[in-house]
C-alpha positions in Angstrom: -14.0 -5.7 -25.3 -12.0 -2.9 -26.8 -8.7 -1.4 -26.4 -9.8 1.7 -24.6 -11.3 -0.4 -21.6 -8.5 -2.9 -21.1 -6.3 0.1 -21.2 -8.7 1.6 -18.4 -8.5 -1.4 -16.4 -4.6 -1.9 -16.6 -3.9 1.8 -15.5 -6.5 1.0 -12.2 -4.8 -2.0 -11.7 -1.0 -0.5 -11.8 -2.3 3.1 -9.8 -4.1 1.4 -6.9 -1.0 -1.1 -6.7 1.7 1.4 -6.8 0.0 3.2 -4.1 -0.6 0.5 -2.2 2.7 -0.5 -2.3 4.3 3.3 -1.7 2.2 3.9 1.0 2.3 0.4 2.7 6.4 0.2 2.6 7.0 4.1 3.9 4.2 3.2 6.9 5.8 -0.4 7.5 9.3 1.2 7.4 8.5 4.0 9.7 7.0 1.3 12.0 9.3 -0.9 11.9 12.0 1.4 12.8 9.9 2.6 15.8 9.6 -0.7 17.0 13.0 -1.3 16.9 13.7 1.9 18.7 11.1 1.8 21.2 11.2 -2.5 21.9 14.7 -3.0 20.9 13.9 -5.4 18.5 16.0 -6.7 16.0 15.9 -5.9 12.4 14.6 -9.0 11.0 12.3 -8.9 14.1 10.7 -5.8 13.3 10.2 -6.0 9.4 8.6 -9.4 10.1 6.4 -8.8 12.8 5.5 -5.3 12.4 6.5 -4.3 9.1 4.6 -6.8 7.1 1.4 -6.8 8.9 1.6 -2.8 8.4 1.9 -3.5 4.9 -1.3 -6.4 4.6 -3.5 -3.7 6.1 -3.3 -1.5 3.9 -4.5 -3.7 1.1 -7.6 -3.3 2.1 -7.6 -0.2 2.5 -6.4 0.5 -1.3 -8.6 -1.7 -2.9 -12.0 -0.6 -1.1 -11.8 3.2 -0.1 -9.0 4.4 -2.3 -10.1 4.0 -6.1 -13.5 6.4 -5.0 -11.1 9.5 -3.8 -9.1 8.8 -6.8 -11.8 8.8 -9.1 -13.3 11.7 -7.4 -9.8 13.4 -7.8 -9.7 12.6 -11.8 -6.7 10.4 -11.4 -8.9 7.3 -12.6 
């Protein structure tokens, strides 16, 4: 295995992981804040029961769907 293959693999993992965390955290915060406002939930409950599932739901999207679009755009 040469260094170029290792470099591309690590770059792909970092780009997809960063996109997952960035998008997941943004949507989790937005939906948790909306749930707090609409349902009168506390901060801990809204983050745990709304924000965390949204963050976890973005993981399959970023693993299975996002790489195709990033490769098509020339980012990966």
